[in-house]
A tleap script that builds the chain and sets N, CA, C and O, in Angstrom:
source leaprc.protein.ff14SB
mol = sequence {
  NMET LYS SER LYS PHE LEU PHE VAL ILE LEU
  ILE ALA LEU LEU VAL SER CYS SER HIE LYS
  LEU SER GLU ASN HIE GLN ALA LYS GLU PHE
  LYS GLY ILE LEU VAL VAL VAL GLY ASN GLU
  PRO PHE THR SER PHE ALA LEU ASP ASP GLY
  LYS GLY HIE ILE THR ARG LEU LYS THR ASN
  LYS ASN MET GLU THR GLU LEU ASN LYS LEU
  GLN GLY ASN PHE VAL ARG VAL TYR GLY ILE
  ALA LEU ASP GLU ASN GLU ASP ILE GLU VAL
  LYS SER ILE LYS LEU PHE LYS ASP LYS LEU
  CGLU
}
set mol.1.N position { -9.708 28.179 -36.996 }
set mol.1.CA position { -10.594 27.335 -36.222 }
set mol.1.C position { -9.892 26.047 -35.798 }
set mol.1.O position { -10.045 25.596 -34.663 }
set mol.2.N position { -9.109 25.448 -36.730 }
set mol.2.CA position { -8.387 24.221 -36.407 }
set mol.2.C position { -7.359 24.456 -35.301 }
set mol.2.O position { -7.179 23.606 -34.429 }
set mol.3.N position { -6.697 25.589 -35.335 }
set mol.3.CA position { -5.669 25.862 -34.339 }
set mol.3.C position { -6.284 25.995 -32.938 }
set mol.3.O position { -5.670 25.573 -31.958 }
set mol.4.N position { -7.491 26.576 -32.831 }
set mol.4.CA position { -8.160 26.675 -31.532 }
set mol.4.C position { -8.553 25.291 -31.032 }
set mol.4.O position { -8.413 24.983 -29.848 }
set mol.5.N position { -9.045 24.465 -31.942 }
set mol.5.CA position { -9.435 23.112 -31.571 }
set mol.5.C position { -8.224 22.314 -31.083 }
set mol.5.O position { -8.302 21.627 -30.064 }
set mol.6.N position { -7.108 22.404 -31.807 }
set mol.6.CA position { -5.888 21.705 -31.398 }
set mol.6.C position { -5.362 22.245 -30.070 }
set mol.6.O position { -4.857 21.477 -29.251 }
set mol.7.N position { -5.471 23.546 -29.847 }
set mol.7.CA position { -5.040 24.148 -28.605 }
set mol.7.C position { -5.860 23.611 -27.430 }
set mol.7.O position { -5.298 23.299 -26.381 }
set mol.8.N position { -7.164 23.502 -27.591 }
set mol.8.CA position { -8.037 22.966 -26.541 }
set mol.8.C position { -7.701 21.503 -26.263 }
set mol.8.O position { -7.661 21.088 -25.105 }
set mol.9.N position { -7.464 20.728 -27.301 }
set mol.9.CA position { -7.088 19.318 -27.146 }
set mol.9.C position { -5.766 19.212 -26.398 }
set mol.9.O position { -5.627 18.379 -25.502 }
set mol.10.N position { -4.802 20.040 -26.753 }
set mol.10.CA position { -3.494 20.028 -26.102 }
set mol.10.C position { -3.620 20.372 -24.623 }
set mol.10.O position { -3.004 19.712 -23.785 }
set mol.11.N position { -4.400 21.384 -24.288 }
set mol.11.CA position { -4.603 21.776 -22.891 }
set mol.11.C position { -5.273 20.640 -22.109 }
set mol.11.O position { -4.872 20.333 -20.987 }
set mol.12.N position { -6.287 20.024 -22.702 }
set mol.12.CA position { -6.981 18.909 -22.039 }
set mol.12.C position { -6.024 17.744 -21.805 }
set mol.12.O position { -6.069 17.109 -20.751 }
set mol.13.N position { -5.173 17.462 -22.764 }
set mol.13.CA position { -4.190 16.392 -22.624 }
set mol.13.C position { -3.188 16.702 -21.519 }
set mol.13.O position { -2.868 15.825 -20.717 }
set mol.14.N position { -2.696 17.914 -21.465 }
set mol.14.CA position { -1.749 18.316 -20.425 }
set mol.14.C position { -2.364 18.252 -19.037 }
set mol.14.O position { -1.707 17.824 -18.087 }
set mol.15.N position { -3.606 18.667 -18.910 }
set mol.15.CA position { -4.281 18.628 -17.614 }
set mol.15.C position { -4.453 17.184 -17.148 }
set mol.15.O position { -4.230 16.879 -15.976 }
set mol.16.N position { -4.843 16.305 -18.051 }
set mol.16.CA position { -5.040 14.906 -17.661 }
set mol.16.C position { -3.711 14.237 -17.309 }
set mol.16.O position { -3.677 13.400 -16.407 }
set mol.17.N position { -2.637 14.575 -17.979 }
set mol.17.CA position { -1.325 14.015 -17.667 }
set mol.17.C position { -0.778 14.566 -16.367 }
set mol.17.O position { -0.145 13.830 -15.609 }
set mol.18.N position { -1.001 15.825 -16.092 }
set mol.18.CA position { -0.476 16.409 -14.866 }
set mol.18.C position { -1.146 15.809 -13.643 }
set mol.18.O position { -0.533 15.758 -12.576 }
set mol.19.N position { -2.396 15.349 -13.767 }
set mol.19.CA position { -3.079 14.684 -12.658 }
set mol.19.C position { -2.358 13.387 -12.305 }
set mol.19.O position { -2.185 13.083 -11.125 }
set mol.20.N position { -1.942 12.633 -13.290 }
set mol.20.CA position { -1.226 11.384 -13.053 }
set mol.20.C position { 0.131 11.649 -12.424 }
set mol.20.O position { 0.568 10.886 -11.563 }
set mol.21.N position { 0.794 12.700 -12.831 }
set mol.21.CA position { 2.091 13.021 -12.256 }
set mol.21.C position { 1.981 13.448 -10.799 }
set mol.21.O position { 2.915 13.236 -10.025 }
set mol.22.N position { 0.872 14.038 -10.417 }
set mol.22.CA position { 0.724 14.494 -9.049 }
set mol.22.C position { 0.407 13.355 -8.094 }
set mol.22.O position { 0.478 13.535 -6.878 }
set mol.23.N position { 0.057 12.179 -8.624 }
set mol.23.CA position { -0.216 11.031 -7.781 }
set mol.23.C position { 1.075 10.301 -7.424 }
set mol.23.O position { 1.175 9.084 -7.584 }
set mol.24.N position { 2.039 11.037 -6.952 }
set mol.24.CA position { 3.339 10.492 -6.608 }
set mol.24.C position { 3.237 9.758 -5.277 }
set mol.24.O position { 3.101 10.387 -4.227 }
set mol.25.N position { 3.303 8.435 -5.317 }
set mol.25.CA position { 3.183 7.637 -4.108 }
set mol.25.C position { 4.554 7.521 -3.438 }
set mol.25.O position { 5.546 7.185 -4.085 }
set mol.26.N position { 4.591 7.800 -2.150 }
set mol.26.CA position { 5.828 7.669 -1.395 }
set mol.26.C position { 5.638 6.620 -0.317 }
set mol.26.O position { 4.541 6.440 0.212 }
set mol.27.N position { 6.722 5.932 0.000 }
set mol.27.CA position { 6.668 4.913 1.032 }
set mol.27.C position { 6.421 5.567 2.391 }
set mol.27.O position { 6.999 6.605 2.713 }
set mol.28.N position { 5.556 4.940 3.175 }
set mol.28.CA position { 5.219 5.415 4.510 }
set mol.28.C position { 5.399 4.273 5.484 }
set mol.28.O position { 5.578 3.120 5.092 }
set mol.29.N position { 5.348 4.614 6.765 }
set mol.29.CA position { 5.460 3.602 7.804 }
set mol.29.C position { 4.079 3.289 8.366 }
set mol.29.O position { 3.295 4.194 8.649 }
set mol.30.N position { 3.789 2.000 8.524 }
set mol.30.CA position { 2.540 1.537 9.107 }
set mol.30.C position { 2.894 0.571 10.237 }
set mol.30.O position { 3.865 -0.179 10.130 }
set mol.31.N position { 2.117 0.585 11.311 }
set mol.31.CA position { 2.371 -0.306 12.439 }
set mol.31.C position { 1.110 -1.081 12.761 }
set mol.31.O position { 0.001 -0.568 12.614 }
set mol.32.N position { 1.282 -2.323 13.201 }
set mol.32.CA position { 0.146 -3.132 13.603 }
set mol.32.C position { 0.544 -4.584 13.781 }
set mol.32.O position { 1.719 -4.941 13.691 }
set mol.33.N position { -0.450 -5.408 14.034 }
set mol.33.CA position { -0.229 -6.835 14.218 }
set mol.33.C position { -0.393 -7.525 12.866 }
set mol.33.O position { -1.384 -7.315 12.167 }
set mol.34.N position { 0.581 -8.340 12.512 }
set mol.34.CA position { 0.550 -9.063 11.248 }
set mol.34.C position { -0.384 -10.266 11.384 }
set mol.34.O position { -0.164 -11.138 12.224 }
set mol.35.N position { -1.421 -10.306 10.556 }
set mol.35.CA position { -2.408 -11.386 10.592 }
set mol.35.C position { -2.602 -11.946 9.185 }
set mol.35.O position { -2.160 -11.357 8.198 }
set mol.36.N position { -3.270 -13.094 9.117 }
set mol.36.CA position { -3.638 -13.691 7.836 }
set mol.36.C position { -5.155 -13.649 7.731 }
set mol.36.O position { -5.859 -14.044 8.661 }
set mol.37.N position { -5.659 -13.168 6.591 }
set mol.37.CA position { -7.106 -13.074 6.379 }
set mol.37.C position { -7.498 -13.901 5.164 }
set mol.37.O position { -6.669 -14.179 4.297 }
set mol.38.N position { -8.760 -14.292 5.107 }
set mol.38.CA position { -9.282 -15.052 3.976 }
set mol.38.C position { -9.301 -16.537 4.260 }
set mol.38.O position { -8.884 -16.987 5.327 }
set mol.39.N position { -9.784 -17.287 3.299 }
set mol.39.CA position { -9.862 -18.746 3.387 }
set mol.39.C position { -8.943 -19.365 2.362 }
set mol.39.O position { -8.777 -18.834 1.264 }
set mol.40.N position { -8.338 -20.499 2.721 }
set mol.40.CA position { -7.460 -21.209 1.792 }
set mol.40.C position { -8.241 -21.562 0.541 }
set mol.40.O position { -9.407 -21.938 0.662 }
set mol.41.N position { -7.701 -21.472 -0.597 }
set mol.41.CA position { -6.337 -21.076 -0.947 }
set mol.41.C position { -6.199 -19.589 -1.237 }
set mol.41.O position { -5.224 -19.178 -1.866 }
set mol.42.N position { -7.144 -18.779 -0.797 }
set mol.42.CA position { -7.151 -17.353 -1.119 }
set mol.42.C position { -6.819 -16.496 0.098 }
set mol.42.O position { -7.496 -15.501 0.358 }
set mol.43.N position { -5.798 -16.865 0.834 }
set mol.43.CA position { -5.410 -16.079 2.005 }
set mol.43.C position { -4.437 -14.987 1.602 }
set mol.43.O position { -3.782 -15.062 0.561 }
set mol.44.N position { -4.357 -13.977 2.444 }
set mol.44.CA position { -3.369 -12.917 2.246 }
set mol.44.C position { -2.985 -12.359 3.608 }
set mol.44.O position { -3.730 -12.492 4.580 }
set mol.45.N position { -1.836 -11.746 3.665 }
set mol.45.CA position { -1.380 -11.115 4.892 }
set mol.45.C position { -2.049 -9.759 5.027 }
set mol.45.O position { -2.385 -9.112 4.035 }
set mol.46.N position { -2.238 -9.339 6.279 }
set mol.46.CA position { -2.873 -8.056 6.543 }
set mol.46.C position { -2.283 -7.464 7.817 }
set mol.46.O position { -1.621 -8.150 8.595 }
set mol.47.N position { -2.536 -6.194 8.004 }
set mol.47.CA position { -2.060 -5.464 9.170 }
set mol.47.C position { -3.269 -5.000 9.966 }
set mol.47.O position { -4.106 -4.252 9.461 }
set mol.48.N position { -3.357 -5.450 11.225 }
set mol.48.CA position { -4.444 -5.075 12.126 }
set mol.48.C position { -3.932 -3.942 13.007 }
set mol.48.O position { -2.978 -4.122 13.764 }
set mol.49.N position { -4.571 -2.763 12.909 }
set mol.49.CA position { -4.091 -1.603 13.668 }
set mol.49.C position { -4.564 -1.592 15.127 }
set mol.49.O position { -4.211 -0.684 15.880 }
set mol.50.N position { -5.350 -2.581 15.527 }
set mol.50.CA position { -5.822 -2.658 16.902 }
set mol.50.C position { -7.040 -1.793 17.181 }
set mol.50.O position { -7.541 -1.768 18.305 }
set mol.51.N position { -7.516 -1.088 16.171 }
set mol.51.CA position { -8.678 -0.202 16.319 }
set mol.51.C position { -9.831 -0.667 15.436 }
set mol.51.O position { -10.753 0.097 15.152 }
set mol.52.N position { -9.773 -1.928 15.004 }
set mol.52.CA position { -10.842 -2.464 14.181 }
set mol.52.C position { -10.643 -2.298 12.690 }
set mol.52.O position { -11.540 -2.627 11.914 }
set mol.53.N position { -9.495 -1.798 12.269 }
set mol.53.CA position { -9.240 -1.613 10.839 }
set mol.53.C position { -8.130 -2.562 10.399 }
set mol.53.O position { -7.034 -2.557 10.959 }
set mol.54.N position { -8.430 -3.376 9.388 }
set mol.54.CA position { -7.458 -4.317 8.850 }
set mol.54.C position { -7.140 -3.926 7.419 }
set mol.54.O position { -8.038 -3.721 6.602 }
set mol.55.N position { -5.849 -3.824 7.124 }
set mol.55.CA position { -5.394 -3.412 5.804 }
set mol.55.C position { -4.612 -4.557 5.174 }
set mol.55.O position { -3.647 -5.051 5.756 }
set mol.56.N position { -5.032 -4.979 3.977 }
set mol.56.CA position { -4.329 -6.061 3.290 }
set mol.56.C position { -2.956 -5.607 2.834 }
set mol.56.O position { -2.745 -4.438 2.511 }
set mol.57.N position { -2.021 -6.555 2.813 }
set mol.57.CA position { -0.661 -6.288 2.366 }
set mol.57.C position { -0.424 -6.978 1.036 }
set mol.57.O position { -0.672 -8.175 0.895 }
set mol.58.N position { 0.053 -6.222 0.069 }
set mol.58.CA position { 0.440 -6.762 -1.234 }
set mol.58.C position { 1.937 -7.059 -1.158 }
set mol.58.O position { 2.750 -6.152 -0.979 }
set mol.59.N position { 2.294 -8.335 -1.295 }
set mol.59.CA position { 3.693 -8.738 -1.172 }
set mol.59.C position { 4.102 -9.581 -2.364 }
set mol.59.O position { 3.271 -9.995 -3.173 }
set mol.60.N position { 5.397 -9.825 -2.454 }
set mol.60.CA position { 5.876 -10.752 -3.476 }
set mol.60.C position { 6.117 -12.111 -2.818 }
set mol.60.O position { 6.155 -12.209 -1.592 }
set mol.61.N position { 6.275 -13.137 -3.612 }
set mol.61.CA position { 6.427 -14.509 -3.103 }
set mol.61.C position { 7.666 -14.658 -2.229 }
set mol.61.O position { 7.656 -15.452 -1.289 }
set mol.62.N position { 8.731 -13.914 -2.516 }
set mol.62.CA position { 9.965 -14.022 -1.741 }
set mol.62.C position { 9.779 -13.544 -0.304 }
set mol.62.O position { 10.488 -14.000 0.593 }
set mol.63.N position { 8.849 -12.644 -0.077 }
set mol.63.CA position { 8.639 -12.057 1.240 }
set mol.63.C position { 7.744 -12.929 2.127 }
set mol.63.O position { 7.720 -12.732 3.342 }
set mol.64.N position { 7.019 -13.872 1.560 }
set mol.64.CA position { 6.054 -14.661 2.317 }
set mol.64.C position { 6.685 -15.506 3.416 }
set mol.64.O position { 6.069 -15.693 4.465 }
set mol.65.N position { 7.884 -16.018 3.211 }
set mol.65.CA position { 8.564 -16.808 4.244 }
set mol.65.C position { 8.843 -15.949 5.462 }
set mol.65.O position { 8.626 -16.382 6.594 }
set mol.66.N position { 9.321 -14.742 5.239 }
set mol.66.CA position { 9.593 -13.807 6.339 }
set mol.66.C position { 8.295 -13.430 7.055 }
set mol.66.O position { 8.263 -13.345 8.283 }
set mol.67.N position { 7.237 -13.207 6.296 }
set mol.67.CA position { 5.950 -12.837 6.892 }
set mol.67.C position { 5.367 -13.977 7.720 }
set mol.67.O position { 4.762 -13.732 8.764 }
set mol.68.N position { 5.539 -15.208 7.275 }
set mol.68.CA position { 5.058 -16.355 8.055 }
set mol.68.C position { 5.715 -16.409 9.427 }
set mol.68.O position { 5.064 -16.758 10.412 }
set mol.69.N position { 7.002 -16.068 9.502 }
set mol.69.CA position { 7.720 -16.068 10.779 }
set mol.69.C position { 7.229 -14.957 11.703 }
set mol.69.O position { 7.256 -15.112 12.924 }
set mol.70.N position { 6.782 -13.838 11.132 }
set mol.70.CA position { 6.362 -12.681 11.932 }
set mol.70.C position { 4.873 -12.668 12.250 }
set mol.70.O position { 4.405 -11.777 12.959 }
set mol.71.N position { 4.119 -13.639 11.740 }
set mol.71.CA position { 2.674 -13.666 11.933 }
set mol.71.C position { 2.309 -13.630 13.422 }
set mol.71.O position { 2.857 -14.384 14.226 }
set mol.72.N position { 1.368 -12.736 13.774 }
set mol.72.CA position { 0.920 -12.586 15.158 }
set mol.72.C position { 1.727 -11.586 15.959 }
set mol.72.O position { 1.361 -11.272 17.091 }
set mol.73.N position { 2.810 -11.080 15.406 }
set mol.73.CA position { 3.660 -10.107 16.089 }
set mol.73.C position { 3.302 -8.681 15.686 }
set mol.73.O position { 2.707 -8.441 14.636 }
set mol.74.N position { 3.678 -7.752 16.544 }
set mol.74.CA position { 3.525 -6.335 16.251 }
set mol.74.C position { 4.686 -5.935 15.350 }
set mol.74.O position { 5.848 -6.066 15.736 }
set mol.75.N position { 4.376 -5.447 14.146 }
set mol.75.CA position { 5.407 -5.176 13.143 }
set mol.75.C position { 5.338 -3.740 12.644 }
set mol.75.O position { 4.347 -3.034 12.830 }
set mol.76.N position { 6.417 -3.342 12.010 }
set mol.76.CA position { 6.518 -2.038 11.344 }
set mol.76.C position { 6.674 -2.331 9.857 }
set mol.76.O position { 7.624 -2.995 9.443 }
set mol.77.N position { 5.730 -1.827 9.054 }
set mol.77.CA position { 5.723 -2.067 7.613 }
set mol.77.C position { 6.047 -0.761 6.897 }
set mol.77.O position { 5.464 0.282 7.193 }
set mol.78.N position { 6.975 -0.829 5.960 }
set mol.78.CA position { 7.265 0.303 5.092 }
set mol.78.C position { 6.710 -0.036 3.722 }
set mol.78.O position { 7.071 -1.052 3.127 }
set mol.79.N position { 5.827 0.825 3.225 }
set mol.79.CA position { 5.225 0.541 1.936 }
set mol.79.C position { 4.437 1.705 1.396 }
set mol.79.O position { 4.451 2.803 1.953 }
set mol.80.N position { 3.753 1.450 0.309 }
set mol.80.CA position { 2.975 2.468 -0.395 }
set mol.80.C position { 1.502 2.151 -0.231 }
set mol.80.O position { 1.061 1.043 -0.538 }
set mol.81.N position { 0.740 3.121 0.254 }
set mol.81.CA position { -0.704 2.948 0.408 }
set mol.81.C position { -1.360 2.975 -0.967 }
set mol.81.O position { -1.136 3.897 -1.752 }
set mol.82.N position { -2.170 1.962 -1.252 }
set mol.82.CA position { -2.879 1.854 -2.522 }
set mol.82.C position { -4.371 1.964 -2.270 }
set mol.82.O position { -4.824 1.713 -1.153 }
set mol.83.N position { -5.129 2.326 -3.260 }
set mol.83.CA position { -6.593 2.300 -3.194 }
set mol.83.C position { -7.142 2.984 -1.945 }
set mol.83.O position { -7.937 2.397 -1.212 }
set mol.84.N position { -6.727 4.197 -1.709 }
set mol.84.CA position { -7.206 4.974 -0.563 }
set mol.84.C position { -7.027 4.206 0.746 }
set mol.84.O position { -7.967 4.081 1.531 }
set mol.85.N position { -5.818 3.693 0.977 }
set mol.85.CA position { -5.417 2.996 2.193 }
set mol.85.C position { -6.142 1.671 2.427 }
set mol.85.O position { -6.190 1.200 3.563 }
set mol.86.N position { -6.700 1.065 1.396 }
set mol.86.CA position { -7.313 -0.252 1.551 }
set mol.86.C position { -6.261 -1.358 1.442 }
set mol.86.O position { -6.435 -2.432 2.018 }
set mol.87.N position { -5.187 -1.111 0.722 }
set mol.87.CA position { -4.089 -2.063 0.560 }
set mol.87.C position { -2.771 -1.325 0.720 }
set mol.87.O position { -2.682 -0.119 0.488 }
set mol.88.N position { -1.748 -2.074 1.120 }
set mol.88.CA position { -0.399 -1.519 1.224 }
set mol.88.C position { 0.526 -2.399 0.387 }
set mol.88.O position { 0.573 -3.615 0.573 }
set mol.89.N position { 1.255 -1.780 -0.529 }
set mol.89.CA position { 2.286 -2.496 -1.277 }
set mol.89.C position { 3.543 -2.478 -0.426 }
set mol.89.O position { 4.154 -1.427 -0.239 }
set mol.90.N position { 3.929 -3.630 0.088 }
set mol.90.CA position { 5.008 -3.732 1.069 }
set mol.90.C position { 6.370 -3.644 0.391 }
set mol.90.O position { 6.650 -4.347 -0.580 }
set mol.91.N position { 7.207 -2.761 0.930 }
set mol.91.CA position { 8.596 -2.654 0.489 }
set mol.91.C position { 9.509 -3.397 1.462 }
set mol.91.O position { 10.438 -4.087 1.042 }
set mol.92.N position { 9.242 -3.254 2.768 }
set mol.92.CA position { 9.983 -4.000 3.782 }
set mol.92.C position { 9.138 -4.095 5.041 }
set mol.92.O position { 8.209 -3.313 5.245 }
set mol.93.N position { 9.478 -5.068 5.882 }
set mol.93.CA position { 8.745 -5.278 7.122 }
set mol.93.C position { 9.733 -5.717 8.200 }
set mol.93.O position { 10.638 -6.513 7.946 }
set mol.94.N position { 9.542 -5.182 9.410 }
set mol.94.CA position { 10.441 -5.517 10.526 }
set mol.94.C position { 9.617 -5.689 11.789 }
set mol.94.O position { 8.554 -5.090 11.950 }
set mol.95.N position { 10.132 -6.517 12.674 }
set mol.95.CA position { 9.524 -6.695 13.974 }
set mol.95.C position { 9.620 -5.379 14.715 }
set mol.95.O position { 10.680 -4.753 14.737 }
set mol.96.N position { 8.519 -4.949 15.326 }
set mol.96.CA position { 8.487 -3.684 16.056 }
set mol.96.C position { 8.953 -3.982 17.459 }
set mol.96.O position { 8.192 -4.520 18.263 }
set mol.97.N position { 10.190 -3.644 17.769 }
set mol.97.CA position { 10.799 -4.053 19.032 }
set mol.97.C position { 10.338 -3.229 20.212 }
set mol.97.O position { 10.124 -3.778 21.293 }
set mol.98.N position { 10.179 -1.938 20.042 }
set mol.98.CA position { 9.840 -1.063 21.144 }
set mol.98.C position { 8.336 -0.784 21.122 }
set mol.98.O position { 7.886 0.131 20.432 }
set mol.99.N position { 7.567 -1.562 21.866 }
set mol.99.CA position { 6.123 -1.433 21.857 }
set mol.99.C position { 5.637 -0.172 22.586 }
set mol.99.O position { 4.446 0.138 22.553 }
set mol.100.N position { 6.542 0.548 23.239 }
set mol.100.CA position { 6.169 1.772 23.954 }
set mol.100.C position { 6.158 2.979 23.042 }
set mol.100.O position { 5.672 4.039 23.437 }
set mol.101.N position { 6.690 2.845 21.808 }
set mol.101.CA position { 6.727 3.966 20.870 }
set mol.101.C position { 5.365 4.436 20.487 }
set mol.101.O position { 5.235 5.376 19.702 }
savepdb mol mol.pdb
quit
C-alpha cells in the first residue's frame, strides 16, 4: 500500500515539474512606439502598437538612459513576454529604421 502511495506522489510531482519546464520563455521581437505611462514617481516605459494596445516594458536601471533618448520613436524591442503579453522583459531595444517593414 505504501509503495502505491509513493508511486502516486512521485507521478504527481513529476507532472507538476514538467509543467514548469514546458514554460520555456524565448526572446521575441516586438515593434511599436516607445512611450512613458503612469504618474511620477511611478512611471514606466511601454510599447504602443498603434492599435490601442500598450504593453509595459520591464527594464533595468542601466537601460533607462537609452530608453529616454528613444522615447516617442518607433522601436524594435527584443524581449520575453511575461504575464500573457501584459509585460515584456526587455533584453535589447533599437530604433526601427525601416518603417516600411
